[in-house]
C-alpha positions as CSV (number, residue, x, y, z in Angstrom):
1,X,-14.1,6.6,-6.7
2,X,-13.5,10.4,-5.5
3,X,-14.0,11.4,-1.7
4,X,-14.6,8.5,0.8
5,X,-16.3,9.5,3.8
6,X,-17.0,7.1,7.0
7,X,-20.0,7.7,8.8
8,X,-19.9,7.2,12.8
9,X,-22.9,7.1,14.5
10,X,-24.8,5.9,18.0
11,X,-26.2,2.6,17.4
12,X,-26.4,1.2,21.1
13,X,-30.1,1.2,22.4
14,X,-31.6,2.3,19.2
15,X,-34.1,0.0,16.8
16,X,-32.3,-0.7,13.4
17,X,-34.9,1.3,11.8
18,X,-33.7,4.5,13.5
19,X,-30.0,3.7,13.1
20,X,-31.0,3.2,9.3
21,X,-32.9,6.3,9.4
22,X,-30.1,8.3,10.5
23,X,-27.7,7.0,8.5
24,X,-29.8,7.4,5.2
25,X,-30.3,10.9,6.3
26,X,-26.4,11.3,6.4
27,X,-25.7,9.3,3.3
28,X,-28.3,11.7,1.6
29,X,-26.1,14.6,2.6
30,X,-23.0,12.8,1.3
31,X,-24.3,12.3,-1.9
32,X,-25.3,15.9,-2.4
33,X,-21.3,16.7,-1.8
34,X,-20.6,13.9,-4.3
35,X,-18.7,12.0,-1.5
36,X,-18.6,8.1,-1.6
37,X,-19.7,6.8,2.2
38,X,-17.8,3.5,3.1
39,X,-20.5,0.9,4.2
40,X,-20.0,0.2,7.6
41,X,-23.3,-0.7,8.5
42,X,-22.9,-4.3,9.3
43,X,-25.4,-7.0,9.6
44,X,-23.5,-10.2,10.5
45,X,-23.2,-11.7,14.0
46,X,-19.9,-10.3,15.7
47,X,-19.0,-9.1,19.0
48,X,-19.0,-5.1,19.6
49,X,-14.9,-5.1,19.5
50,X,-15.1,-6.9,16.2
51,X,-17.4,-4.6,14.7
52,X,-15.3,-1.5,16.3
53,X,-12.0,-3.3,15.0
54,X,-13.6,-3.8,11.2
55,X,-14.8,0.2,11.4
56,X,-11.7,1.4,12.5
57,X,-10.0,-0.7,9.8
58,X,-12.5,1.0,7.4
59,X,-11.7,4.5,8.5
60,X,-8.3,4.4,7.6
61,X,-9.4,4.5,3.7
62,X,-11.7,7.5,4.4
63,X,-10.6,11.2,3.2
64,X,-12.6,12.2,6.4
65,X,-15.2,11.0,9.2
66,X,-18.5,12.4,9.9
67,X,-19.7,12.1,13.4
68,X,-23.5,11.9,13.4
69,X,-25.9,13.3,16.5
70,X,-25.0,12.1,19.8
71,X,-22.1,10.2,18.9
72,X,-20.4,11.1,22.2
73,X,-22.8,9.0,24.0
74,X,-21.5,5.5,22.1
75,X,-18.3,4.1,23.3
76,X,-17.3,2.9,19.6
77,X,-18.1,6.2,18.6
78,X,-15.9,7.9,21.2
79,X,-12.7,5.5,20.1
80,X,-13.6,5.9,16.6
81,X,-13.3,9.6,17.2
82,X,-10.1,9.2,19.2
83,X,-8.6,7.4,16.7
84,X,-9.3,9.7,13.8
85,X,-8.0,12.8,15.8
86,X,-4.8,10.9,16.6
87,X,-4.3,9.8,13.2
88,X,-4.9,13.3,11.4
89,X,-8.3,12.8,9.6
90,X,-10.5,15.5,9.2
91,X,-13.3,15.3,11.6
92,X,-16.8,16.9,10.5
93,X,-20.1,16.7,12.5
94,X,-23.6,16.1,11.2
95,X,-26.7,17.0,12.7
96,X,-29.6,14.8,10.9
97,X,-32.5,17.2,12.5
98,X,-30.9,20.8,11.4
99,X,-28.9,19.2,8.2
100,X,-26.0,21.2,9.6
101,X,-22.4,20.1,9.1
102,X,-19.7,21.7,11.0
103,X,-16.0,21.2,10.5
104,X,-14.3,19.5,13.8
105,X,-10.6,18.7,14.8
């Protein structure tokens, strides 16, 4: 399966189209690097906390975590960042407008 990546992105307050557009750009960048993106775009009905629990569980299998545009504005993204940091995941930051990928941690 190769290198697995987890994408954390702001969702609250965005339309489904806006969320999927940013995700598509991030997924295309990952494909260029031959990374496999863990699918964490959930469409079923659950509470925000249930989604967060699933996401953190999925993150556990990732080789690294990519935080996308304005992730700091989302409480779930901030908690995912804290979990990634505390559990030693490699953190990257991706800007979907400039397509810039930066190392974090």
